[in-house]
C-alpha positions in Angstrom: -68.7 8.1 -71.8 -72.3 9.1 -72.7 -72.6 12.5 -74.4 -75.6 14.9 -74.2 -76.7 18.2 -75.8 -76.0 21.4 -73.7 -79.4 23.1 -74.0 -79.9 24.6 -77.4 -76.3 25.7 -77.7 -75.3 23.1 -80.3 -72.6 21.9 -78.0 -72.3 18.3 -76.8 -70.9 17.5 -73.4 -70.0 14.4 -71.4 -72.6 13.3 -68.9 -70.0 14.0 -66.2 -68.3 17.4 -65.7 -65.0 17.9 -63.9 -65.6 20.4 -61.1 -62.6 22.3 -59.8 -63.4 24.1 -56.6 -60.7 22.2 -54.7 -57.9 23.2 -57.1 -55.5 25.4 -55.2 -56.5 24.4 -51.6 -57.2 20.7 -51.1 -55.7 19.8 -54.6 -52.3 21.2 -55.5 -51.7 22.4 -59.0 -49.7 19.4 -60.1 -52.4 17.1 -59.0 -55.1 19.3 -60.5 -53.3 19.1 -63.9 -53.1 15.3 -63.6 -56.9 15.2 -62.9 -57.7 17.3 -66.0 -55.6 15.0 -68.2 -57.1 11.8 -66.6 -60.6 13.1 -67.0 -60.1 14.0 -70.7 -58.5 10.6 -71.3 -61.7 9.0 -69.9 -63.9 10.9 -72.3 -64.9 13.9 -70.2 -64.8 17.1 -72.3 -66.5 19.6 -69.8 -64.8 21.5 -67.0 -66.6 23.9 -64.6 -64.9 26.6 -62.5 -65.6 30.1 -61.1 -63.8 33.3 -60.4 -64.2 32.9 -56.6 -62.7 29.4 -56.5 -61.1 27.6 -54.6 -63.6 27.3 -51.7 -63.7 25.8 -48.3 -62.9 28.4 -47.3 -63.0 31.3 -49.7 -60.1 33.6 -48.9 -59.1 36.9 -50.5 -55.6 35.6 -51.3 -56.9 32.6 -53.2 -59.8 34.1 -55.2 -59.1 33.3 -58.9 -56.4 30.7 -58.1 -58.4 27.8 -59.6 -58.9 29.6 -62.9 -55.1 30.3 -63.0 -54.4 26.6 -62.4 -56.7 25.6 -65.3 -55.2 28.3 -67.5 -51.7 27.0 -66.8 -52.8 23.6 -67.9 -54.1 25.0 -71.2 -50.9 27.0 -71.7 -48.6 24.0 -71.1 -50.6 21.5 -73.1 -52.2 23.6 -75.9 -55.5 21.6 -75.4 -57.9 24.5 -74.9 -60.0 23.3 -77.9 -60.5 19.9 -76.3 -62.5 21.4 -73.5 -66.0 22.8 -73.1 -65.1 25.4 -70.5 -67.6 27.0 -68.0 -66.9 29.6 -65.4 -69.0 32.0 -63.2 -69.3 35.6 -62.2 -69.8 35.9 -58.5 -72.9 37.6 -57.2 -73.8 40.1 -54.6 -72.7 39.5 -51.0 -69.3 37.8 -51.7 -67.2 40.3 -49.9 -63.9 39.0 -51.1 -64.9 39.7 -54.7 -65.6 43.3 -55.8 -66.4 44.0 -52.1 -69.7 42.2 -52.5 -71.0 44.3 -55.4 -74.0 42.9 -57.4 -73.7 41.7 -61.0 -74.3 44.6 -63.5 -73.4 45.8 -66.9 -70.5 47.6 -65.3 -69.0 44.5 -63.7 -69.5 41.9 -66.5 -66.8 42.9 -68.9 -64.1 43.5 -66.3 -64.9 40.3 -64.5 -64.9 38.3 -67.7 -61.6 39.8 -68.8 -60.1 38.8 -65.4 -61.3 35.2 -65.9 -60.0 35.1 -69.5 -56.6 36.3 -68.4 -56.4 33.8 -65.6 -57.7 31.0 -67.8 -55.3 32.0 -70.6 -58.1 31.8 -73.3 -59.9 34.2 -75.6 -63.4 32.9 -74.8 -65.6 30.9 -72.4 -68.0 28.4 -73.8 -70.5 28.8 -70.9 -70.5 32.0 -68.8 -72.7 31.7 -65.7 -73.9 34.0 -63.0 -73.2 32.3 -59.7 -76.4 33.4 -58.1 -79.1 36.0 -59.0 -78.9 39.5 -57.5 -82.4 39.2 -56.0 -81.3 36.2 -53.9 -81.9 32.4 -54.1 -83.6 29.7 -52.1 -80.5 27.5 -52.6 -77.8 26.8 -50.0 -80.4 25.7 -47.4 -82.3 29.0 -47.7 -85.3 27.1 -49.0 -86.5 26.8 -45.3 -86.8 30.6 -45.0 -86.6 32.1 -48.5 -89.0 35.1 -48.8 -89.2 36.9 -52.1 -92.0 39.2 -50.9 -89.6 42.1 -50.6 -88.7 42.1 -54.3 -89.7 44.9 -56.7 -90.6 43.2 -60.0 -89.8 46.3 -62.1 -86.4 46.6 -60.5 -85.6 42.9 -60.9 -86.6 43.0 -64.6 -84.6 46.2 -65.2 -81.5 44.5 -63.6 -81.9 41.5 -65.9 -82.3 43.7 -69.0 -79.1 45.5 -68.0 -77.2 42.3 -67.7 -78.6 40.7 -70.9 -77.5 43.8 -72.8 -73.9 43.5 -71.5 -73.8 39.7 -72.2 -74.9 40.3 -75.7 -72.1 42.7 -76.3 -69.7 39.9 -75.1 -71.3 37.4 -77.4 -70.7 39.9 -80.3 -67.1 40.3 -79.2 -66.6 36.6 -79.2 -65.6 36.3 -75.5 -68.5 34.2 -74.5 -70.4 31.6 -76.5 -73.4 30.8 -74.2 -75.0 31.9 -71.0 -76.2 30.0 -68.0 -77.4 30.6 -64.4 -76.6 29.0 -61.2 -78.9 28.7 -58.1 -81.8 30.0 -60.1 -85.5 29.1 -60.0 -88.3 28.7 -62.5 -89.6 32.2 -62.5 -86.2 33.7 -62.8 -85.2 31.4 -65.7 -88.4 32.1 -67.6 -88.0 35.8 -67.1 -84.4 35.8 -68.2 -85.3 34.0 -71.4 -88.3 36.2 -72.1 -86.0 39.2 -71.9 -83.4 37.6 -74.0 -85.9 36.8 -76.7 -87.3 40.3 -76.6 -83.9 42.0 -76.6 -82.1 39.6 -78.9 -79.6 38.5 -76.2 -78.3 35.1 -75.1 -80.9 32.8 -73.6 -80.2 30.6 -70.6 -78.9 27.2 -71.8 -78.1 25.7 -68.4 -79.0 25.8 -64.7 -76.3 24.8 -62.2 -78.2 24.0 -59.0 -77.6 21.6 -56.2 -79.1 18.2 -57.0 -78.5 14.8 -55.5 -80.3 11.9 -53.9 -80.2 14.0 -50.7 -81.4 17.3 -52.4 -84.2 16.7 -55.0 -85.6 20.2 -55.1 -85.4 20.1 -58.9 -87.7 17.2 -59.4 -90.9 19.0 -60.0 -91.3 22.5 -61.5 -87.7 22.9 -62.5 -87.6 19.5 -64.2 -90.6 20.4 -66.3 -89.1 23.8 -67.2 -85.8 22.1 -68.3 -87.5 19.5 -70.4 -89.9 21.8 -72.2 -87.5 24.7 -72.7 -84.4 22.7 -73.6 -82.4 23.9 -70.6 -79.9 21.5 -69.2 -79.6 21.0 -65.5 -76.0 20.9 -64.3 -76.2 19.3 -60.8 -73.6 20.4 -58.3 -72.8 18.4 -55.2 -74.3 15.2 -56.7 -72.6 13.3 -53.9 -74.2 15.5 -51.2 -70.8 17.0 -50.4 -69.4 13.6 -49.9 -72.1 12.2 -47.6 -73.4 9.7 -50.2 -69.9 8.0 -50.3 -70.6 6.9 -46.8 -67.3 8.3 -45.5 -69.0 10.3 -42.7 -71.1 7.5 -41.3 -70.7 6.7 -37.6 -69.2 10.1 -36.9 -66.1 9.6 -39.0 -64.3 12.7 -40.3 -61.6 11.5 -42.7 -58.4 13.6 -42.8 -58.4 16.2 -45.5 -62.2 15.8 -46.1 -64.5 18.7 -46.6 -65.8 18.3 -43.0 -62.4 19.1 -41.7 -62.5 22.4 -43.4 -66.3 23.1 -43.0 -67.5 21.3 -39.9 -71.2 22.2 -40.5 -71.0 21.2 -44.2 -72.7 24.4 -45.3 -75.7 23.7 -43.2 -76.0 20.0 -44.3 -74.8 18.4 -41.1 -77.3 16.6 -38.8 -78.6 13.2 -37.7 -81.3 13.1 -40.5 -78.8 13.2 -43.3 -76.9 10.2 -41.8 -80.1 8.2 -41.6 -80.9 9.0 -45.2 -77.4 8.0 -46.3 -77.8 4.7 -44.5 -80.9 4.0 -46.6 -79.0 4.7 -49.8 -76.0 2.7 -48.8 -78.4 -0.1 -48.2 -79.8 0.2 -51.7 -76.3 0.1 -53.1 -75.5 -3.1 -51.1 -78.7 -4.7 -52.3 -77.9 -4.1 -55.9 -74.2 -4.9 -55.7 -73.1 -1.3 -56.5 -70.6 1.1 -55.3 -72.6 3.9 -53.5 -70.5 6.7 -54.9 -70.8 5.5 -58.5 -74.5 4.8 -58.0 -75.3 8.3 -56.8 -73.3 9.9 -59.6 -74.9 7.8 -62.3 -78.4 8.5 -60.9 -77.8 12.3 -61.0 -76.3 12.2 -64.5 -79.1 10.0 -66.1 -82.1 12.1 -65.0 -83.9 13.1 -68.1 -83.5 16.9 -67.5 -79.8 16.7 -66.7 -77.2 17.7 -69.2 -74.0 16.9 -67.2 -73.4 16.2 -63.5 -70.6 18.1 -61.9 -68.4 16.2 -59.5 -65.2 17.2 -57.6 -62.3 15.0 -56.6 -59.6 16.0 -54.1 -57.2 13.3 -55.3 -56.4 11.4 -58.5 -57.4 8.1 -56.7 -60.9 9.6 -56.0 -61.2 10.6 -59.6 -60.4 7.1 -60.8 -63.0 5.7 -58.5 -65.6 8.3 -59.7 -65.0 7.5 -63.3 -66.5 4.0 -62.8 -69.9 5.7 -62.6 -69.9 5.8 -66.4 -70.3 2.1 -66.5 -73.2 1.8 -64.0 -76.5 0.6 -65.3 -79.7 1.9 -63.6 -82.4 -0.7 -63.7 -86.0 0.1 -63.1 -85.9 -1.9 -59.9 -82.9 0.2 -58.7 -84.7 3.4 -59.5 -87.8 2.3 -57.6 -85.7 1.4 -54.6 -84.0 4.8 -54.7 -87.4 6.6 -54.9 -88.6 4.5 -51.9 -85.6 5.6 -49.9 -86.3 9.2 -50.9 -89.9 9.0 -49.8 -88.7 7.8 -46.4 -86.0 10.5 -46.1 -87.1 13.6 -48.1 -84.9 16.7 -47.9 -82.7 15.7 -44.9 -81.0 19.1 -44.8 
């Protein structure tokens, strides 16, 4: 298992991160615990979760359940120190969490304390905001994202308020490092300028969607990450399962995400199936498993710290772990780029 630095944090993480958003809905607790153990045995030392998990769908009665499942594993095994643990504070508009309130200095401590209690730990290695209060172009909003209604002074004041609260948690020892999710270049640079001016925690990581099907991070964000030592943490590196090929030909496997979210969060459409066909063809041409190829590609990009995958079952996890052994030749990378040029942003 290849290891990489996590921003400027001084932490080193595995190039693959175990995602957990199925724990508690699609993946029962016993199976989730087996996944954690298997992932650590394979050399993975990084687990990502969030207070609002599990998802697909998010329900008020299950909010926080994933953190509880992970916490129960820590309590039963005593292996908290073996894991770099990341979780997230939900943002504005998630009505099942704090009635959709935005992230502020008044919500951070109580929210973090809730996560720590559920996770049965005294600290989180990486504490992330799930999305910025001002909104985000992620989640297929890139087609209509309009920041013209923002008031810069208000946005900066909001960031300053949050950085101050985060620094107090750093001083308490409850969080070690800070990261953002679904953030852009301007936001990241502004967060870090404020952190430097105020003496608060800088952004070490960005957790944004990134895969062969969604390469929004390839230009400005890539340059930012490389020059500012910020590690990208791709989520949905398999395009919500599309890149496995399991949805081709109109198939909807039992228990798959499409059975729970038929529109796949706005990703469903003929263009995505055509794009997947192209990538499946590349995998065949190079004698590779398409799932492992897509995961290895996402993890080996020069601005990526660790690629976050999710597995519903232990068998899926075992299959995914084979990505660690995939070699990406220059010829393969060129073929993937050619497919991307023919099928850019299919959703």
